[in-house]
C-alpha positions, 0 to 999 in steps of 0.5 A: 322568640324562636331559636332558628334552624341549624341544621335542614334536610328534606322538609325537616328542621332541627334547632341547636337545642333538638340536635343537643337532645337527640345527641344526649339519646343517642349517647345514652344508647350508645353508652348502654352498649358499652361505649367509654372513654376513649373507644373508637366507634365507627360510622358508615352512614349516608348522607342523613341529620342522624350522622351530625347526631352521632357525631357528637354522641359519640364525642360527648362521651370522649370516644372517637369516631371512626368514618367508614365511606358508605361507598366501599365494599366489605373488604375496604371496611373490614380492612378499616376496623381492624386498623383502627380497632374499633370496638362498636358502630353505629350507623345506616350501612348493611356492609357495617351491619354484617361486620359487627353489631351496629346501632341502626338509625332506623331504630328507635332510640329510648327516650333516656339522656346521657350527658355531653362532656367537652372532650380534652385537646390531646383526645382522639376525635376521628380517624378518616381514611387516605390512600397510600400508594402501596395498599389498602387506606390508611387511617389519619387519626386527628386529636379534638385540638388539632381539628378545631385549629383546622375549624378555626382555619377554615372558618377564617378563610371562608370569612363565615358567620352566622348569618351564612347559609351553606349546603352539604352535597359531599359524603360526611365521611370525607374530611371536607363534609366533615370539616363544613359541617362542624364549622357551620353548627360552631359558627350558627351558620345554617346548614342545609344537608342533602342525600345526594348531589341533585344539581335541579335540587341544589339550585332550587335550595340555593333560592329558596334558601338564600344559600350564601356559600356554595361548596363545588367539586368538580362534577358540580361545577361542570354540571352549573356550567352545562345547565340549560336553565342557569340563568332562570335561578335567582343565586344573588344570594351567593357570595361566592362558589368554593371550587374544592377537592380538585384544580380549578377548571378556569373555563368552567368557572368563567362560564358559570361566572358569566352566565349568574354572575357569582364569583369563585373561590378556591382553597387546598387541604388533605386529610392530614391537613385539612386546611393549608391555603384558599384564594382571597374571598376579594381578588381570587386567582383561579391558576392558584389554590390561593396564598397559605391561611394564618397559622399554616406554613408552606415551603417547598423543597427540591425532589432530589436534595431536599433543599428548601427552594426559592420563589417559582421552583418548582418542588414538593409542597411540605406544610407544618401547621398545628392542625396536622394530623396526630399520626397514620395507622398502622403507625409504621407509616406516620414517619415517611409523611413528615420531614424534619416536623413538616408534612409531606403533600406529595404534591408539587407546585411552587409559591411566587414572590407574594406567597401565591400557591400553584400545583403542577403535578403529584410525585407520590403516585395516589390517584384523586378522584373528585377529591377521594384518593385512591391507591393504585396498588389496591386496584392492581390488587384485585386486577391480578386475581383474575386468571387472564392478567399476567400483569397490570399497572394502574394510574391517573390522567387528567379529567376534566370532570373528576380531576383524574380518571383511573386507568389499568394498562394490562398485559394479559395472558389469555383473551379477556374483555375491558369491561370484564376487568372494570366489573371485577374492580367495581364488585371488590372496591368503591365506584370511583375506584374502578378504571374509566379504561383498561388499556393492553399492553404486551409489558408493564415497565418495571425497575430491577426492584420490580416497581413499576414505571407508571409515569413511563406508562403513562406518557407511552399511552397518554396519546390513546387515552 
């Protein structure tokens, strides 16, 4: 009996045994380059099967994977390598290859093989990146034990079985893409991995591969709702579409359901604690992010006093679970992320009397674009480097396509075009971090301490944005 494919990519398919053999060969190549248990290996890669193979090889050697976004520019990658102390590299990205010797996915690997060990639960598994409000991204450290709990929580929430089939279009360096890949492989569900998002390719493969669960961030949802020929595709294999990373735009979700009959589910998580809540698969309430998944505790506390609030009262959402991160790098950022052992999400919302969780605002200043977190200070630092910028402040505003849009308020000391400032950011940082709009202002409001009053700026400019 032929072993079913675990992973499909373009016209290639890989069985679990083939993935294991490829991982053994890559582990041998990494071991020959000096990778040992406890080392940290940087991975910067496009969406491709070799990413999955590299992850299994790194873990099989007892090392940890440092996942760099392929959207990053040199300064961002340099910071990630410095803060994690990654000593080895593997991938296909020229930025990483310029910074350190890299085992390339595009070079043939010798046919040797290295046995793959099973890491201990307390060993570091991976480092993903989450922006703070004060500068470059922080590394989020997850152990194998904690990440395994997150995988189990996600599998149970999705009711995933070995008969399911999924597509992965989000970058595997992001916690959502990674979680989906690892969960599906461990469950025996089939995965089709795509190089990039293409709405027609996605719809074609739902039909051809009989995909049962589709993951969608806001741009995918909008593309589905706007597709002129959506009804021509057979989407009857879908159990549901999962809206991830940003709040649901209910009108968009309802349009897709009306046109296809496919229902939606929504969930909530963070790089630091990947699975927090999820809608019931049957009976989802899209005005909420569901209820806390079993094994995860959620509380809401007062923004002023820190006291635990009752049902219906808005405050900061805090979470406790064995799946929480082990901490940040630099470690100095870890303490402020917790309160008495509860992870502080920075999101504002409330639990109702039946345990449904609603998110209403953010008390942190991070901007969330397509699920990626952006530190305003990181964009501001680039803008301050332009000689025409006397002062500036960056903030996010709601955006139906991306969750939020980046807006820069700039006080200029000489004439400068908005497009020039946007291009400056695009040259230095990942494309999703560039402002969608620049507003020129006469003053940037600040406290006596120098802290920017972003909320005041946002309210002042709201009508123009």
